[in-house]
C-alpha positions as YAML, in Angstrom:
chain: A
units: angstrom
residues:
- id: 1
  name: MET
  ca: [-19.44, 26.77, -7.86]
- id: 2
  name: ALA
  ca: [-16.08, 25.00, -7.98]
- id: 3
  name: SER
  ca: [-14.31, 28.10, -6.66]
- id: 4
  name: GLN
  ca: [-16.78, 28.35, -3.78]
- id: 5
  name: ILE
  ca: [-16.13, 24.71, -2.89]
- id: 6
  name: SER
  ca: [-12.39, 25.26, -3.01]
- id: 7
  name: GLU
  ca: [-12.54, 28.31, -0.74]
- id: 8
  name: SER
  ca: [-14.79, 26.56, 1.78]
- id: 9
  name: THR
  ca: [-12.65, 23.43, 2.01]
- id: 10
  name: LYS
  ca: [-9.16, 24.90, 2.19]
- id: 11
  name: ILE
  ca: [-9.30, 25.02, 5.96]
- id: 12
  name: LYS
  ca: [-11.73, 22.21, 6.70]
- id: 13
  name: PHE
  ca: [-11.92, 18.83, 4.99]
- id: 14
  name: SER
  ca: [-15.31, 17.74, 3.66]
- id: 15
  name: THR
  ca: [-17.67, 15.48, 5.59]
- id: 16
  name: ALA
  ca: [-17.20, 12.85, 2.90]
- id: 17
  name: PHE
  ca: [-13.43, 12.81, 3.41]
- id: 18
  name: GLN
  ca: [-13.77, 12.76, 7.21]
- id: 19
  name: ARG
  ca: [-15.97, 9.67, 7.09]
- id: 20
  name: LEU
  ca: [-13.80, 7.98, 4.51]
- id: 21
  name: TRP
  ca: [-10.83, 8.73, 6.76]
- id: 22
  name: THR
  ca: [-12.62, 7.20, 9.78]
- id: 23
  name: ALA
  ca: [-13.52, 4.03, 7.89]
- id: 24
  name: SER
  ca: [-9.94, 3.75, 6.67]
- id: 25
  name: ALA
  ca: [-8.72, 4.10, 10.27]
- id: 26
  name: ALA
  ca: [-10.66, 1.01, 11.38]
- id: 27
  name: SER
  ca: [-9.43, -0.91, 8.35]
- id: 28
  name: ASN
  ca: [-5.82, 0.09, 9.06]
- id: 29
  name: LEU
  ca: [-6.10, -1.07, 12.67]
- id: 30
  name: ALA
  ca: [-7.13, -4.51, 11.42]
- id: 31
  name: ASP
  ca: [-4.31, -4.47, 8.88]
- id: 32
  name: GLY
  ca: [-1.79, -3.81, 11.65]
- id: 33
  name: LEU
  ca: [-3.00, -6.83, 13.60]
- id: 34
  name: LEU
  ca: [-2.84, -9.07, 10.53]
- id: 35
  name: LYS
  ca: [0.44, -7.73, 9.16]
- id: 36
  name: THR
  ca: [2.26, -8.99, 12.25]
- id: 37
  name: ALA
  ca: [0.27, -12.15, 12.94]
- id: 38
  name: ALA
  ca: [0.19, -13.65, 9.42]
- id: 39
  name: PRO
  ca: [3.98, -14.02, 8.90]
- id: 40
  name: LEU
  ca: [4.37, -15.27, 12.47]
- id: 41
  name: LEU
  ca: [1.70, -17.89, 11.82]
- id: 42
  name: ALA
  ca: [3.52, -18.86, 8.62]
- id: 43
  name: THR
  ca: [6.74, -19.52, 10.56]
- id: 44
  name: THR
  ca: [4.87, -22.04, 12.74]
- id: 45
  name: LEU
  ca: [3.93, -23.96, 9.58]
- id: 46
  name: THR
  ca: [7.23, -23.79, 7.67]
- id: 47
  name: LYS
  ca: [10.78, -22.45, 7.92]
- id: 48
  name: ASP
  ca: [11.43, -22.80, 4.20]
- id: 49
  name: PRO
  ca: [12.36, -19.37, 2.73]
- id: 50
  name: PHE
  ca: [10.65, -20.30, -0.56]
- id: 51
  name: TRP
  ca: [7.25, -20.88, 1.06]
- id: 52
  name: ILE
  ca: [7.60, -17.77, 3.24]
- id: 53
  name: SER
  ca: [8.27, -15.72, 0.11]
- id: 54
  name: THR
  ca: [5.36, -17.49, -1.64]
- id: 55
  name: ILE
  ca: [3.00, -16.21, 1.05]
- id: 56
  name: ALA
  ca: [4.27, -12.68, 0.42]
- id: 57
  name: ALA
  ca: [3.87, -13.23, -3.32]
- id: 58
  name: LEU
  ca: [0.28, -14.50, -3.03]
- id: 59
  name: SER
  ca: [-0.77, -11.38, -1.14]
- id: 60
  name: MET
  ca: [0.26, -9.30, -4.17]
- id: 61
  name: LEU
  ca: [-0.61, -11.71, -6.99]
- id: 62
  name: PRO
  ca: [-4.26, -10.52, -7.23]
- id: 63
  name: TRP
  ca: [-2.91, -7.21, -8.51]
- id: 64
  name: LEU
  ca: [-1.59, -9.03, -11.56]
- id: 65
  name: PHE
  ca: [-4.81, -10.97, -12.18]
- id: 66
  name: PHE
  ca: [-7.58, -8.58, -11.17]
- id: 67
  name: ALA
  ca: [-6.40, -4.95, -10.95]
- id: 68
  name: ILE
  ca: [-7.43, -4.01, -14.50]
- id: 69
  name: PRO
  ca: [-10.99, -5.49, -14.48]
- id: 70
  name: ILE
  ca: [-11.57, -4.26, -10.93]
- id: 71
  name: GLY
  ca: [-10.47, -0.78, -12.04]
- id: 72
  name: GLY
  ca: [-13.10, -0.97, -14.76]
- id: 73
  name: LEU
  ca: [-15.77, -1.93, -12.22]
- id: 74
  name: VAL
  ca: [-14.77, 0.91, -9.90]
- id: 75
  name: ASP
  ca: [-15.44, 3.39, -12.72]
- id: 76
  name: ARG
  ca: [-18.91, 1.92, -13.37]
- id: 77
  name: ILE
  ca: [-20.24, 1.00, -9.91]
- id: 78
  name: ASN
  ca: [-20.87, 3.23, -6.88]
- id: 79
  name: ARG
  ca: [-17.49, 3.50, -5.16]
- id: 80
  name: ARG
  ca: [-18.98, 3.62, -1.67]
- id: 81
  name: SER
  ca: [-20.58, 0.21, -2.29]
- id: 82
  name: MET
  ca: [-17.32, -1.13, -3.70]
- id: 83
  name: LEU
  ca: [-15.53, -0.29, -0.43]
- id: 84
  name: ALA
  ca: [-18.07, -2.41, 1.45]
- id: 85
  name: VAL
  ca: [-17.55, -5.29, -1.01]
- id: 86
  name: ALA
  ca: [-13.79, -5.03, -0.56]
- id: 87
  name: ASN
  ca: [-14.03, -5.32, 3.21]
- id: 88
  name: ALA
  ca: [-16.40, -8.29, 2.84]
- id: 89
  name: PHE
  ca: [-13.69, -10.18, 0.93]
- id: 90
  name: ARG
  ca: [-11.11, -9.30, 3.57]
- id: 91
  name: LEU
  ca: [-13.45, -10.32, 6.40]
- id: 92
  name: ILE
  ca: [-14.08, -13.75, 4.87]
- id: 93
  name: ALA
  ca: [-10.34, -14.37, 4.48]
- id: 94
  name: VAL
  ca: [-9.51, -13.40, 8.06]
- id: 95
  name: LEU
  ca: [-12.35, -15.51, 9.49]
- id: 96
  name: ILE
  ca: [-11.06, -18.54, 7.56]
- id: 97
  name: ILE
  ca: [-7.65, -18.13, 9.21]
- id: 98
  name: ALA
  ca: [-9.06, -17.33, 12.66]
- id: 99
  name: ILE
  ca: [-11.48, -20.27, 12.81]
- id: 100
  name: SER
  ca: [-9.11, -22.84, 11.32]
- id: 101
  name: THR
  ca: [-6.32, -21.69, 13.64]
- id: 102
  name: GLY
  ca: [-8.60, -21.71, 16.68]
- id: 103
  name: LEU
  ca: [-9.69, -25.26, 15.86]
- id: 104
  name: GLU
  ca: [-6.06, -26.29, 15.18]
- id: 105
  name: LEU
  ca: [-6.96, -27.13, 11.58]
- id: 106
  name: ILE
  ca: [-4.74, -24.51, 9.93]
- id: 107
  name: THR
  ca: [-2.44, -25.79, 7.20]
- id: 108
  name: LEU
  ca: [-0.16, -24.08, 4.74]
- id: 109
  name: PRO
  ca: [-2.63, -24.50, 1.82]
- id: 110
  name: ILE
  ca: [-5.44, -22.95, 3.89]
- id: 111
  name: LEU
  ca: [-3.22, -20.03, 4.83]
- id: 112
  name: LEU
  ca: [-2.14, -19.55, 1.21]
- id: 113
  name: GLY
  ca: [-5.75, -19.59, -0.01]
- id: 114
  name: ALA
  ca: [-6.91, -17.12, 2.63]
- id: 115
  name: VAL
  ca: [-4.00, -14.78, 1.88]
- id: 116
  name: PHE
  ca: [-4.99, -14.81, -1.80]
- id: 117
  name: ILE
  ca: [-8.64, -13.99, -1.00]
- id: 118
  name: PHE
  ca: [-7.51, -11.19, 1.31]
- id: 119
  name: GLY
  ca: [-5.33, -9.90, -1.52]
- id: 120
  name: VAL
  ca: [-8.34, -9.72, -3.85]
- id: 121
  name: GLY
  ca: [-10.12, -7.61, -1.24]
- id: 122
  name: GLU
  ca: [-7.06, -5.37, -0.98]
- id: 123
  name: VAL
  ca: [-7.12, -4.75, -4.75]
- id: 124
  name: ILE
  ca: [-10.77, -3.69, -4.59]
- id: 125
  name: TYR
  ca: [-10.22, -1.60, -1.46]
- id: 126
  name: ASP
  ca: [-7.12, 0.28, -2.60]
- id: 127
  name: THR
  ca: [-8.39, 0.96, -6.12]
- id: 128
  name: THR
  ca: [-11.71, 2.27, -4.80]
- id: 129
  name: LEU
  ca: [-10.17, 4.35, -2.00]
- id: 130
  name: GLN
  ca: [-7.67, 6.04, -4.32]
- id: 131
  name: SER
  ca: [-10.36, 6.64, -6.94]
- id: 132
  name: MET
  ca: [-12.49, 8.45, -4.36]
- id: 133
  name: MET
  ca: [-9.75, 10.78, -3.11]
- id: 134
  name: PRO
  ca: [-9.95, 13.34, -5.95]
- id: 135
  name: GLU
  ca: [-13.72, 13.43, -5.43]
- id: 136
  name: VAL
  ca: [-13.65, 14.21, -1.70]
- id: 137
  name: LEU
  ca: [-10.68, 16.61, -1.80]
- id: 138
  name: THR
  ca: [-9.93, 19.72, -3.83]
- id: 139
  name: LYS
  ca: [-6.63, 19.87, -5.70]
- id: 140
  name: ASP
  ca: [-5.00, 22.12, -3.12]
- id: 141
  name: GLN
  ca: [-5.82, 19.57, -0.40]
- id: 142
  name: LEU
  ca: [-4.33, 16.48, -2.09]
- id: 143
  name: ASP
  ca: [-0.89, 16.44, -0.42]
- id: 144
  name: ARG
  ca: [-2.28, 17.13, 3.06]
- id: 145
  name: GLY
  ca: [-5.27, 14.84, 2.61]
- id: 146
  name: ASN
  ca: [-3.10, 11.92, 1.51]
- id: 147
  name: ALA
  ca: [-0.68, 12.68, 4.34]
- id: 148
  name: ARG
  ca: [-3.53, 12.68, 6.86]
- id: 149
  name: LEU
  ca: [-4.73, 9.31, 5.56]
- id: 150
  name: GLN
  ca: [-1.17, 8.00, 5.89]
- id: 151
  name: ILE
  ca: [-0.81, 9.35, 9.43]
- id: 152
  name: VAL
  ca: [-3.92, 7.64, 10.80]
- id: 153
  name: GLY
  ca: [-3.06, 4.45, 8.94]
- id: 154
  name: THR
  ca: [0.44, 4.39, 10.33]
- id: 155
  name: THR
  ca: [-0.59, 5.28, 13.87]
- id: 156
  name: LEU
  ca: [-3.28, 2.62, 14.18]
- id: 157
  name: ALA
  ca: [-1.67, -0.12, 12.09]
- id: 158
  name: GLU
  ca: [1.88, 0.16, 13.40]
- id: 159
  name: PHE
  ca: [1.73, 1.83, 16.83]
- id: 160
  name: VAL
  ca: [-1.41, 0.00, 17.98]
- id: 161
  name: GLY
  ca: [-2.14, -2.98, 15.76]
- id: 162
  name: ALA
  ca: [1.35, -4.40, 15.23]
- id: 163
  name: PRO
  ca: [2.57, -4.34, 18.87]
- id: 164
  name: VAL
  ca: [-0.76, -5.59, 20.22]
- id: 165
  name: SER
  ca: [-0.78, -8.34, 17.60]
- id: 166
  name: GLY
  ca: [2.61, -9.64, 18.74]
- id: 167
  name: LEU
  ca: [1.40, -9.79, 22.34]
- id: 168
  name: LEU
  ca: [-1.89, -11.46, 21.37]
- id: 169
  name: PHE
  ca: [-0.04, -13.99, 19.21]
- id: 170
  name: ALA
  ca: [2.24, -14.86, 22.13]
- id: 171
  name: ALA
  ca: [-0.87, -15.49, 24.26]
- id: 172
  name: SER
  ca: [-2.88, -17.39, 21.63]
- id: 173
  name: ILE
  ca: [-2.15, -17.73, 17.91]
- id: 174
  name: ALA
  ca: [-5.77, -17.22, 16.84]
- id: 175
  name: LEU
  ca: [-6.45, -14.07, 18.91]
- id: 176
  name: PRO
  ca: [-5.00, -11.41, 16.57]
- id: 177
  name: PHE
  ca: [-7.05, -12.82, 13.70]
- id: 178
  name: TYR
  ca: [-10.32, -12.63, 15.65]
- id: 179
  name: PHE
  ca: [-9.54, -9.05, 16.66]
- id: 180
  name: GLY
  ca: [-8.60, -8.26, 13.05]
- id: 181
  name: ALA
  ca: [-11.95, -9.60, 11.85]
- id: 182
  name: GLY
  ca: [-13.68, -7.31, 14.34]
- id: 183
  name: GLY
  ca: [-11.78, -4.30, 12.98]
- id: 184
  name: ILE
  ca: [-12.77, -5.09, 9.40]
- id: 185
  name: LEU
  ca: [-16.41, -5.53, 10.42]
- id: 186
  name: LEU
  ca: [-16.30, -2.09, 12.03]
- id: 187
  name: ALA
  ca: [-14.84, -0.69, 8.81]
- id: 188
  name: VAL
  ca: [-17.82, -2.06, 6.85]
- id: 189
  name: VAL
  ca: [-20.22, -0.22, 9.16]
- id: 190
  name: LEU
  ca: [-18.24, 3.02, 8.88]
- id: 191
  name: VAL
  ca: [-18.08, 2.80, 5.08]
- id: 192
  name: LEU
  ca: [-21.87, 2.69, 4.97]
- id: 193
  name: ALA
  ca: [-21.90, 5.97, 6.95]
- id: 194
  name: ILE
  ca: [-20.22, 7.79, 4.04]
- id: 195
  name: PRO
  ca: [-22.79, 10.01, 2.29]
- id: 196
  name: ARG
  ca: [-24.21, 8.50, -0.87]
- id: 197
  name: ALA
  ca: [-23.51, 11.74, -2.73]
- id: 198
  name: TYR
  ca: [-19.91, 11.95, -1.56]
- id: 199
  name: SER
  ca: [-18.28, 13.89, -4.44]
- id: 200
  name: ILE
  ca: [-17.62, 17.54, -3.49]
- id: 201
  name: SER
  ca: [-14.70, 18.59, -5.71]
- id: 202
  name: ASP
  ca: [-14.64, 19.92, -9.24]
- id: 203
  name: VAL
  ca: [-13.84, 16.48, -10.68]
- id: 204
  name: PRO
  ca: [-16.17, 15.85, -13.64]
- id: 205
  name: ALA
  ca: [-19.07, 13.59, -12.80]
- id: 206
  name: LYS
  ca: [-18.74, 9.99, -13.92]
- id: 207
  name: VAL
  ca: [-20.57, 9.33, -17.15]
- id: 208
  name: LYS
  ca: [-21.69, 5.85, -18.07]
- id: 209
  name: ALA
  ca: [-20.50, 5.54, -21.63]
- id: 210
  name: PRO
  ca: [-22.55, 3.53, -24.12]
- id: 211
  name: THR
  ca: [-19.49, 1.32, -24.61]
- id: 212
  name: GLY
  ca: [-19.13, -2.14, -23.12]
- id: 213
  name: PHE
  ca: [-17.16, -3.04, -20.01]
- id: 214
  name: TRP
  ca: [-14.13, -4.51, -21.78]
- id: 215
  name: GLU
  ca: [-14.04, -1.64, -24.24]
- id: 216
  name: ASP
  ca: [-13.81, 0.72, -21.29]
- id: 217
  name: VAL
  ca: [-11.03, -1.40, -19.79]
- id: 218
  name: ARG
  ca: [-9.10, -1.32, -23.07]
- id: 219
  name: PHE
  ca: [-9.48, 2.45, -23.13]
- id: 220
  name: GLY
  ca: [-7.77, 2.70, -19.74]
- id: 221
  name: ILE
  ca: [-4.87, 0.55, -20.93]
- id: 222
  name: ARG
  ca: [-4.54, 2.58, -24.14]
- id: 223
  name: TYR
  ca: [-4.64, 5.88, -22.21]
- id: 224
  name: LEU
  ca: [-1.68, 4.81, -20.08]
- id: 225
  name: TYR
  ca: [0.28, 3.51, -23.07]
- id: 226
  name: GLU
  ca: [-0.22, 6.70, -25.10]
- id: 227
  name: ASP
  ca: [0.76, 9.02, -22.24]
- id: 228
  name: LYS
  ca: [4.52, 8.51, -22.49]
- id: 229
  name: VAL
  ca: [5.42, 10.57, -19.41]
- id: 230
  name: LEU
  ca: [2.94, 8.68, -17.25]
- id: 231
  name: LEU
  ca: [4.04, 5.36, -18.76]
- id: 232
  name: LYS
  ca: [7.72, 6.04, -18.04]
- id: 233
  name: LEU
  ca: [6.90, 6.91, -14.43]
- id: 234
  name: VAL
  ca: [4.89, 3.70, -14.04]
- id: 235
  name: LEU
  ca: [7.68, 1.58, -15.56]
- id: 236
  name: LEU
  ca: [10.26, 3.21, -13.26]
- id: 237
  name: THR
  ca: [8.17, 2.58, -10.15]
- id: 238
  name: SER
  ca: [7.40, -0.97, -11.32]
- id: 239
  name: SER
  ca: [11.09, -1.79, -11.65]
- id: 240
  name: ILE
  ca: [11.98, -0.32, -8.27]
- id: 241
  name: GLY
  ca: [8.99, -2.03, -6.65]
- id: 242
  name: PHE
  ca: [10.14, -5.38, -8.05]
- id: 243
  name: PHE
  ca: [13.47, -5.15, -6.20]
- id: 244
  name: PHE
  ca: [11.93, -3.66, -3.07]
- id: 245
  name: SER
  ca: [9.67, -6.71, -2.95]
- id: 246
  name: ALA
  ca: [12.66, -9.02, -3.36]
- id: 247
  name: SER
  ca: [14.39, -7.34, -0.42]
- id: 248
  name: SER
  ca: [11.46, -7.58, 2.00]
- id: 249
  name: SER
  ca: [9.71, -10.87, 1.20]
- id: 250
  name: THR
  ca: [11.74, -12.90, 3.73]
- id: 251
  name: MET
  ca: [12.15, -10.17, 6.33]
- id: 252
  name: VAL
  ca: [10.33, -12.25, 8.95]
- id: 253
  name: LEU
  ca: [13.05, -14.93, 8.69]
- id: 254
  name: PHE
  ca: [15.81, -12.31, 8.68]
- id: 255
  name: LEU
  ca: [14.46, -10.85, 11.92]
- id: 256
  name: THR
  ca: [13.66, -14.10, 13.70]
- id: 257
  name: GLU
  ca: [16.47, -16.35, 12.45]
- id: 258
  name: THR
  ca: [19.44, -14.10, 11.67]
- id: 259
  name: LEU
  ca: [18.87, -11.32, 14.20]
- id: 260
  name: GLN
  ca: [17.14, -13.53, 16.82]
- id: 261
  name: THR
  ca: [14.23, -11.14, 17.44]
- id: 262
  name: PRO
  ca: [11.96, -12.38, 20.27]
- id: 263
  name: VAL
  ca: [8.44, -13.16, 19.03]
- id: 264
  name: ALA
  ca: [6.80, -10.93, 21.63]
- id: 265
  name: LEU
  ca: [8.88, -7.98, 20.36]
- id: 266
  name: PHE
  ca: [8.19, -8.64, 16.70]
- id: 267
  name: GLY
  ca: [5.36, -6.12, 16.51]
- id: 268
  name: PHE
  ca: [7.38, -3.51, 18.36]
- id: 269
  name: ILE
  ca: [10.20, -3.83, 15.82]
- id: 270
  name: PHE
  ca: [7.75, -2.94, 13.08]
- id: 271
  name: ALA
  ca: [6.63, -0.01, 15.20]
- id: 272
  name: ALA
  ca: [9.96, 1.57, 14.23]
- id: 273
  name: THR
  ca: [8.73, 1.73, 10.63]
- id: 274
  name: ALA
  ca: [5.59, 3.36, 11.98]
- id: 275
  name: VAL
  ca: [7.63, 6.08, 13.65]
- id: 276
  name: GLY
  ca: [9.39, 6.72, 10.37]
- id: 277
  name: ALA
  ca: [6.16, 6.71, 8.38]
- id: 278
  name: LEU
  ca: [4.52, 9.08, 10.85]
- id: 279
  name: VAL
  ca: [7.45, 11.48, 10.68]
- id: 280
  name: GLY
  ca: [7.45, 11.26, 6.89]
- id: 281
  name: SER
  ca: [3.71, 11.92, 6.73]
- id: 282
  name: LEU
  ca: [4.03, 14.99, 8.94]
- id: 283
  name: ILE
  ca: [6.97, 16.62, 7.18]
- id: 284
  name: VAL
  ca: [6.46, 15.73, 3.52]
- id: 285
  name: PRO
  ca: [3.75, 18.34, 2.76]
- id: 286
  name: LYS
  ca: [6.10, 21.03, 4.13]
- id: 287
  name: LEU
  ca: [9.09, 19.64, 2.21]
- id: 288
  name: SER
  ca: [6.98, 19.57, -0.93]
- id: 289
  name: GLU
  ca: [6.05, 23.24, -0.46]
- id: 290
  name: ARG
  ca: [9.64, 24.21, 0.32]
- id: 291
  name: PHE
  ca: [11.61, 22.27, -2.32]
- id: 292
  name: GLY
  ca: [8.91, 21.29, -4.81]
- id: 293
  name: ARG
  ca: [6.97, 18.05, -5.09]
- id: 294
  name: THR
  ca: [9.06, 16.35, -7.77]
- id: 295
  name: THR
  ca: [12.44, 17.22, -6.22]
- id: 296
  name: THR
  ca: [11.26, 15.82, -2.89]
- id: 297
  name: MET
  ca: [10.04, 12.67, -4.65]
- id: 298
  name: ALA
  ca: [13.35, 12.08, -6.43]
- id: 299
  name: TRP
  ca: [15.43, 12.35, -3.26]
- id: 300
  name: SER
  ca: [12.97, 10.22, -1.30]
- id: 301
  name: ILE
  ca: [13.09, 7.21, -3.62]
- id: 302
  name: PHE
  ca: [16.89, 7.36, -3.94]
- id: 303
  name: LEU
  ca: [17.58, 7.63, -0.19]
- id: 304
  name: SER
  ca: [15.09, 4.88, 0.67]
- id: 305
  name: SER
  ca: [16.82, 2.56, -1.82]
- id: 306
  name: VAL
  ca: [20.22, 3.18, -0.22]
- id: 307
  name: MET
  ca: [18.68, 2.45, 3.19]
- id: 308
  name: VAL
  ca: [17.64, -1.03, 2.01]
- id: 309
  name: VAL
  ca: [21.27, -1.91, 1.28]
- id: 310
  name: ILE
  ca: [22.37, -0.71, 4.71]
- id: 311
  name: GLN
  ca: [19.65, -2.79, 6.42]
- id: 312
  name: GLY
  ca: [21.27, -5.93, 5.04]
- id: 313
  name: PHE
  ca: [24.32, -5.29, 7.23]
- id: 314
  name: SER
  ca: [22.36, -4.84, 10.48]
- id: 315
  name: PRO
  ca: [24.29, -6.45, 13.39]
- id: 316
  name: ASN
  ca: [21.19, -6.88, 15.61]
- id: 317
  name: TYR
  ca: [17.46, -6.24, 15.66]
- id: 318
  name: LEU
  ca: [17.78, -2.87, 17.41]
- id: 319
  name: VAL
  ca: [19.97, -1.46, 14.65]
- id: 320
  name: ALA
  ca: [17.67, -3.03, 12.06]
- id: 321
  name: ALA
  ca: [14.68, -1.33, 13.69]
- id: 322
  name: ALA
  ca: [16.41, 2.08, 13.58]
- id: 323
  name: LEU
  ca: [17.31, 1.62, 9.91]
- id: 324
  name: MET
  ca: [13.78, 0.47, 9.10]
- id: 325
  name: GLY
  ca: [12.48, 3.65, 10.72]
- id: 326
  name: LEU
  ca: [14.75, 5.91, 8.65]
- id: 327
  name: SER
  ca: [13.89, 4.07, 5.45]
- id: 328
  name: SER
  ca: [10.20, 4.34, 6.23]
- id: 329
  name: THR
  ca: [10.47, 8.11, 6.68]
- id: 330
  name: VAL
  ca: [11.75, 8.71, 3.17]
- id: 331
  name: ILE
  ca: [9.70, 6.08, 1.32]
- id: 332
  name: THR
  ca: [6.53, 7.46, 2.91]
- id: 333
  name: GLY
  ca: [7.33, 10.85, 1.41]
- id: 334
  name: TRP
  ca: [7.61, 9.24, -2.02]
- id: 335
  name: ASN
  ca: [4.34, 7.32, -1.66]
- id: 336
  name: ILE
  ca: [2.30, 10.32, -0.54]
- id: 337
  name: LEU
  ca: [3.58, 12.70, -3.20]
- id: 338
  name: LEU
  ca: [3.41, 10.09, -5.97]
- id: 339
  name: MET
  ca: [-0.23, 9.36, -5.20]
- id: 340
  name: SER
  ca: [-1.08, 13.06, -5.01]
- id: 341
  name: THR
  ca: [0.51, 13.49, -8.41]
- id: 342
  name: TYR
  ca: [-1.59, 10.69, -9.88]
- id: 343
  name: HIS
  ca: [-4.73, 12.17, -8.32]
- id: 344
  name: GLN
  ca: [-3.98, 15.47, -10.01]
- id: 345
  name: ILE
  ca: [-3.12, 14.29, -13.52]
- id: 346
  name: ILE
  ca: [-5.48, 11.34, -14.07]
- id: 347
  name: PRO
  ca: [-9.11, 12.23, -14.93]
- id: 348
  name: GLY
  ca: [-11.36, 11.30, -12.01]
- id: 349
  name: GLU
  ca: [-13.91, 9.46, -14.14]
- id: 350
  name: LEU
  ca: [-11.10, 7.27, -15.55]
- id: 351
  name: PHE
  ca: [-9.09, 6.85, -12.37]
- id: 352
  name: GLY
  ca: [-10.17, 3.30, -11.53]
- id: 353
  name: ARG
  ca: [-9.19, 1.90, -14.93]
- id: 354
  name: ILE
  ca: [-5.88, 3.72, -15.17]
- id: 355
  name: HIS
  ca: [-5.03, 3.05, -11.52]
- id: 356
  name: GLY
  ca: [-5.80, -0.64, -12.05]
- id: 357
  name: THR
  ca: [-3.65, -0.76, -15.18]
- id: 358
  name: ARG
  ca: [-0.62, 0.87, -13.58]
- id: 359
  name: ARG
  ca: [-0.98, -1.21, -10.41]
- id: 360
  name: THR
  ca: [-1.04, -4.36, -12.54]
- id: 361
  name: LEU
  ca: [2.41, -3.38, -13.77]
- id: 362
  name: VAL
  ca: [3.74, -2.10, -10.42]
- id: 363
  name: TRP
  ca: [2.27, -4.71, -8.07]
- id: 364
  name: GLY
  ca: [2.01, -7.47, -10.66]
- id: 365
  name: LEU
  ca: [5.80, -7.69, -10.78]
- id: 366
  name: MET
  ca: [6.10, -7.76, -6.99]
- id: 367
  name: PRO
  ca: [5.15, -11.45, -6.55]
- id: 368
  name: ILE
  ca: [7.95, -12.37, -8.94]
- id: 369
  name: GLY
  ca: [10.28, -10.11, -6.98]
- id: 370
  name: ALA
  ca: [9.15, -11.77, -3.75]
- id: 371
  name: LEU
  ca: [10.00, -15.21, -5.15]
- id: 372
  name: LEU
  ca: [13.39, -13.91, -6.26]
- id: 373
  name: GLY
  ca: [13.92, -12.75, -2.68]
- id: 374
  name: GLY
  ca: [13.16, -16.28, -1.50]
- id: 375
  name: VAL
  ca: [15.78, -17.72, -3.85]
- id: 376
  name: LEU
  ca: [18.38, -15.20, -2.66]
- id: 377
  name: ALA
  ca: [17.47, -15.84, 0.99]
- id: 378
  name: SER
  ca: [18.10, -19.57, 0.54]
- id: 379
  name: ILE
  ca: [21.73, -18.57, -0.04]
- id: 380
  name: ASP
  ca: [21.91, -16.01, 2.77]
- id: 381
  name: LEU
  ca: [19.11, -14.14, 4.55]
- id: 382
  name: ARG
  ca: [21.01, -10.85, 4.21]
- id: 383
  name: LEU
  ca: [21.42, -11.17, 0.45]
- id: 384
  name: PRO
  ca: [17.90, -9.99, -0.58]
- id: 385
  name: PHE
  ca: [18.47, -6.64, 1.15]
- id: 386
  name: ILE
  ca: [21.93, -6.10, -0.32]
- id: 387
  name: ALA
  ca: [21.19, -7.22, -3.89]
- id: 388
  name: GLY
  ca: [17.69, -5.73, -3.99]
- id: 389
  name: GLY
  ca: [18.81, -2.46, -2.44]
- id: 390
  name: VAL
  ca: [21.68, -2.02, -4.89]
- id: 391
  name: ALA
  ca: [19.32, -2.59, -7.84]
- id: 392
  name: CYS
  ca: [16.80, -0.08, -6.44]
- id: 393
  name: SER
  ca: [19.55, 2.50, -5.90]
- id: 394
  name: VAL
  ca: [20.80, 2.18, -9.48]
- id: 395
  name: LEU
  ca: [17.28, 2.57, -10.88]
- id: 396
  name: ALA
  ca: [16.48, 5.52, -8.62]
- id: 397
  name: LEU
  ca: [19.70, 7.26, -9.64]
- id: 398
  name: TRP
  ca: [19.00, 6.59, -13.33]
- id: 399
  name: GLY
  ca: [15.50, 8.07, -13.05]
- id: 400
  name: PHE
  ca: [16.46, 10.95, -10.73]
- id: 401
  name: ARG
  ca: [16.47, 13.72, -13.37]
- id: 402
  name: PHE
  ca: [13.29, 12.39, -14.98]
- id: 403
  name: VAL
  ca: [11.41, 12.57, -11.67]
- id: 404
  name: VAL
  ca: [12.72, 16.07, -10.88]
- id: 405
  name: ASN
  ca: [11.52, 17.30, -14.29]
- id: 406
  name: LEU
  ca: [8.09, 15.62, -14.13]
- id: 407
  name: GLU
  ca: [6.18, 18.84, -13.58]
- id: 408
  name: THR
  ca: [7.81, 20.47, -16.59]
- id: 409
  name: ALA
  ca: [7.08, 17.41, -18.73]
- id: 410
  name: TRP
  ca: [3.38, 17.41, -17.78]
- id: 411
  name: THR
  ca: [3.12, 21.14, -18.41]
- id: 412
  name: LYS
  ca: [4.50, 20.68, -21.92]
- id: 413
  name: LYS
  ca: [2.18, 17.73, -22.49]
- id: 414
  name: ASP
  ca: [-0.88, 19.80, -21.57]
...
């Protein structure tokens, strides 16, 4: 049966994946609107680099607090329903910002609280989405399926959402948030259109163990700790992610204050990263086939780290946009292939717990990195890029051979 499924889906993606992809598209459009509008709104409330970096930190802090228990829930509750719950959290957060801004009641504490709630929804959404991917794709479709998800996300979030958000913000501060809320509401409707019996691949069916919830959660943590190859990869990505977060947490101030980027063009500047991400999404499956997945991953993370350093020396926002585009091309390749690798090596019925555990390490360190970026930016707004980029480059170079040899290591482990 599994072989028949594989043969029938090599050319055409399953209905379950197509509908998941459509729901994700609506969600990404809303994300693009909010990604541009939220930091711009923050700059109207404060110019302090520390508070700007705090906003970035709060968006990631839920990963530290909730990723592990949410991963446990994802493995026990219908994942289609969990996607709807995730978007409900995100919708509430955006409506809080939209209404309070429209009524001119928005304050920094309200914005911080809403960002945190939105972050909780993001944890649920991302953990559930990634847990469903091995169930709606066969193994030979993982690279292309993840790339396709990245392509639609990039196109709608960056090419449509981000530029439109900048224009809407210039017209009325509350507008992009109302439009974002509409996009999330549409995503809820589309999620409910996903078939209830969505699993089509040869991933083993989820079995509700007679163990308790927290015992299941502990099992996920123990699984990651005992798999030394997987643990080393997670620790490497956590360390690099920490310094990437430090470099980008005050980017809005770097663009608006140091490089004097006009507010109306803010979204278009981020469209440069979309171009890079789109290019990366299109070419990475072919590069993976040509040079091998792990070799492509190793070069991608190293080159993207070097690009961060170079961005810190940007003389104007046009050069910065070009460098952001190049960096986005290579980091997108890393993200797609890394996630495909996780989808292939982590058992599907355990994916939520293990994904939540590793994301607690990877994303849990990012808020601390973001605050470090705020401290560095208080000295000079270019310093987070230079210092953070150098640290990322050193780590990527140190782990280069390990990443290249990942496939061999997993083969030996099996």
